[in-house]
C-alpha positions in Angstrom: 0.2 0.0 0.1 1.2 3.7 -0.6 1.1 5.9 2.3 -0.2 9.5 1.6 2.2 12.0 0.1 2.5 15.4 1.5 3.8 17.8 -0.7 6.3 21.0 0.0 5.2 24.3 -1.8 8.5 25.4 -1.8 9.1 25.4 -5.2 7.6 24.0 -8.4 11.0 23.3 -10.2 9.5 19.3 -10.1 5.9 19.9 -10.8 4.5 17.1 -12.8 7.2 14.6 -12.3 7.2 11.4 -10.6 10.1 9.9 -8.7 10.7 6.5 -7.7 13.8 5.9 -5.5 14.2 1.6 -5.0 15.8 1.0 -1.6 17.5 -2.0 0.1 18.9 -1.7 3.0 20.2 1.8 2.7 20.8 4.5 5.2 17.3 6.0 6.6 18.8 9.6 7.1 20.1 9.5 3.2 16.5 8.6 1.8 14.9 10.6 3.7 16.8 13.8 3.2 16.3 13.0 -0.3 12.9 12.1 -0.8 11.9 15.6 1.1 14.3 17.6 -1.0 12.7 16.2 -3.9 9.2 17.2 -1.9 10.2 20.6 -1.5 10.4 21.1 -5.3 6.7 19.9 -6.0 8.0 15.8 -6.9 5.7 13.4 -5.9 8.1 10.7 -4.4 7.8 6.7 -3.7 10.2 5.2 -1.9 10.0 1.4 -2.9 11.9 -0.9 0.4 12.6 -3.6 -1.1 12.3 -6.2 1.7 15.0 -3.7 3.8 12.9 -2.7 7.4 13.7 1.2 6.6 12.1 3.4 9.0 10.1 6.4 7.0 8.2 9.0 7.6 4.2 8.7 7.0 5.0 12.1 5.3 6.7 9.7 2.3 5.0 7.8 0.0 6.2 4.0 0.0 5.7 0.7 -0.6 6.8 -2.5 1.2 8.1 -5.7 -0.1 8.9 -8.7 2.2 11.1 -10.5 0.9 13.4 -8.7 -1.3 12.3 -8.9 -4.7 14.7 -6.9 -6.6 16.2 -4.2 -7.6 13.7 -3.7 -11.2 10.7 -5.3 -9.8 10.5 -2.5 -7.0 11.4 0.2 -9.7 8.1 -1.3 -11.9 6.2 -0.9 -8.6 7.4 2.6 -8.1 6.4 3.3 -11.8 3.0 1.6 -11.5 2.2 3.6 -8.5 3.5 6.9 -9.9 0.5 9.7 -10.5 2.7 11.5 -13.4 3.1 11.2 -17.1 6.8 11.2 -16.2 8.9 9.9 -14.0 12.3 9.7 -12.7 14.4 6.9 -11.5 16.7 7.8 -8.8 19.0 5.3 -6.2 18.6 5.6 -2.7 22.0 5.7 -1.6 23.5 9.3 -1.9 25.3 9.0 -5.5 23.0 11.1 -7.0 22.1 14.9 -6.7 18.5 16.5 -6.5 20.1 19.4 -8.7 21.0 16.5 -11.1 17.2 15.5 -11.3 15.7 19.1 -12.1 18.4 19.5 -14.9 17.1 15.9 -16.5 13.9 16.7 -15.8 14.2 20.3 -17.8 15.8 18.5 -20.6 13.3 16.0 -20.8 10.7 18.9 -21.4 12.8 21.0 -23.6 13.3 18.4 -26.5 10.2 17.7 -28.9 9.2 14.0 -28.3 11.8 12.8 -25.8 10.9 9.7 -24.2 14.3 9.1 -22.7 16.9 11.4 -20.6 19.4 9.5 -19.1 22.4 10.5 -16.6 25.3 10.1 -18.2 28.1 9.2 -15.1 30.9 11.1 -16.2 33.1 11.1 -13.5 32.0 7.3 -12.3 35.2 6.1 -10.1 35.4 2.0 -10.3 37.7 -0.8 -10.3 39.2 -1.4 -13.5 38.1 -4.7 -13.8 34.6 -3.4 -13.6 35.6 -0.1 -15.7 36.2 -2.8 -18.8 33.5 -4.9 -18.2 30.9 -2.1 -18.6 32.5 -1.3 -21.9 32.8 -3.9 -23.4 28.9 -4.7 -22.3 27.9 -0.9 -23.6 29.8 -2.2 -26.7 28.1 -5.1 -27.3 24.9 -3.4 -27.1 25.4 -0.1 -29.0 26.3 -2.9 -31.7 22.9 -5.0 -31.0 21.0 -1.8 -31.3 22.7 -0.5 -34.0 23.4 3.2 -31.9 26.0 4.1 -29.6 24.8 4.2 -26.1 26.5 6.8 -23.9 25.7 5.0 -20.5 24.0 1.5 -20.6 22.9 1.2 -17.4 22.8 4.5 -15.2 20.4 4.3 -12.5 19.7 7.8 -12.9 17.0 8.6 -15.7 13.4 10.2 -16.4 11.0 8.9 -18.9 7.6 8.8 -20.2 6.1 6.4 -17.9 3.8 4.7 -20.2 6.1 4.1 -23.1 8.1 2.3 -20.6 4.6 0.3 -18.9 4.7 -1.3 -22.3 8.1 -3.2 -22.2 7.4 -4.0 -18.5 7.4 -7.9 -19.8 10.6 -7.8 -21.1 11.9 -5.8 -18.8 14.8 -7.5 -15.7 13.2 -7.7 -12.2 17.0 -7.2 -10.9 19.9 -5.2 -11.7 19.6 -5.3 -15.3 16.8 -3.9 -15.2 18.2 -0.1 -16.6 20.4 -2.0 -19.0 17.0 -3.8 -20.5 14.8 -0.7 -20.8 18.2 1.1 -22.8 18.3 -1.7 -25.0 14.6 -1.5 -25.5 14.0 2.2 -25.8 17.0 2.2 -28.7 16.2 -1.0 -30.4 12.7 0.7 -30.9 13.8 4.0 -31.8 12.6 6.3 -29.0 14.2 9.6 -29.2 16.7 9.3 -26.5 19.0 12.2 -25.1 21.8 12.1 -22.3 22.7 14.6 -19.9 26.2 14.5 -18.1 25.6 13.8 -14.0 28.0 13.9 -11.2 28.3 10.7 -9.4 29.0 11.2 -5.4 31.3 8.9 -3.4 29.3 6.6 -1.5 29.4 7.1 2.5 26.9 4.4 3.2 27.4 0.2 2.4 28.4 -0.9 -0.7 27.7 -1.7 -4.2 25.9 -5.0 -4.1 26.3 -5.6 -7.9 28.1 -9.5 -8.5 30.5 -8.9 -11.5 30.1 -12.4 -12.8 26.3 -13.2 -12.1 25.0 -10.1 -12.6 27.3 -9.4 -15.7 25.9 -12.3 -17.3 22.2 -11.5 -16.8 23.2 -8.5 -17.9 24.9 -10.0 -21.3 21.8 -12.4 -21.2 19.3 -9.1 -21.3 21.6 -7.2 -24.0 20.7 -10.4 -26.3 17.1 -11.3 -25.6 15.4 -7.5 -25.6 17.7 -6.9 -28.7 17.1 -9.7 -30.7 13.8 -9.9 -29.4 12.3 -6.5 -30.7 15.0 -6.3 -34.0 13.7 -9.7 -35.0 9.5 -8.8 -34.1 8.7 -8.2 -38.0 10.2 -11.1 -39.1 8.3 -13.4 -36.6 4.7 -11.5 -36.9 5.4 -12.0 -41.0 6.2 -15.9 -40.2 2.7 -16.0 -37.9 0.9 -14.6 -40.9 2.1 -16.9 -43.1 2.1 -20.0 -41.2 -1.4 -18.9 -39.8 -0.3 -19.3 -36.1 
């Protein structure tokens, strides 16, 4: 159940935007500060507590899962509960800035027929092996989609709610949600823009992404989503001539 959301009337920079924050065992104070700052700018905020038993005030809209259902599944729940046509997804680990949410939202509004603006992480610091793996996956995804993907799996993006929900059945329920979404949108030639964002150092916890296991899942979704959508016309033609 989603709790009642109270909006601050401080500013209206994010009026008309719903923000989904998927969380699993994140720091309460970080999430509360992020949510209240977004609400103060006029956004609807939905925190999805994915089995982490977070202690959040009643003023913050919250969906609770028990047990943990996965990063992508949490985002899907938040999108479905959103009241606005435009949705932003942002991580609750303190690495993203509210000022960047405002910039992405304004960029989305300025571009005609734009369906998604992705926060391109220009200052991301990571281990060399992770950097190499990410670059390889990004190259493969761009090859399959026939379009260069600036940042394949950024966790911060603004998009059209209805367009994304149209892909829900093929979007990953775990960490590869953002990758599968990027592949779907690009392969179907929706207009996508990228805007550079700052990534702050973690001040709480550590990344739960497993390099080998989650990397293989990501590889699967790059191939699955990309090829499924690119061959959709062929499969429809085959069904029409076979009568199946």
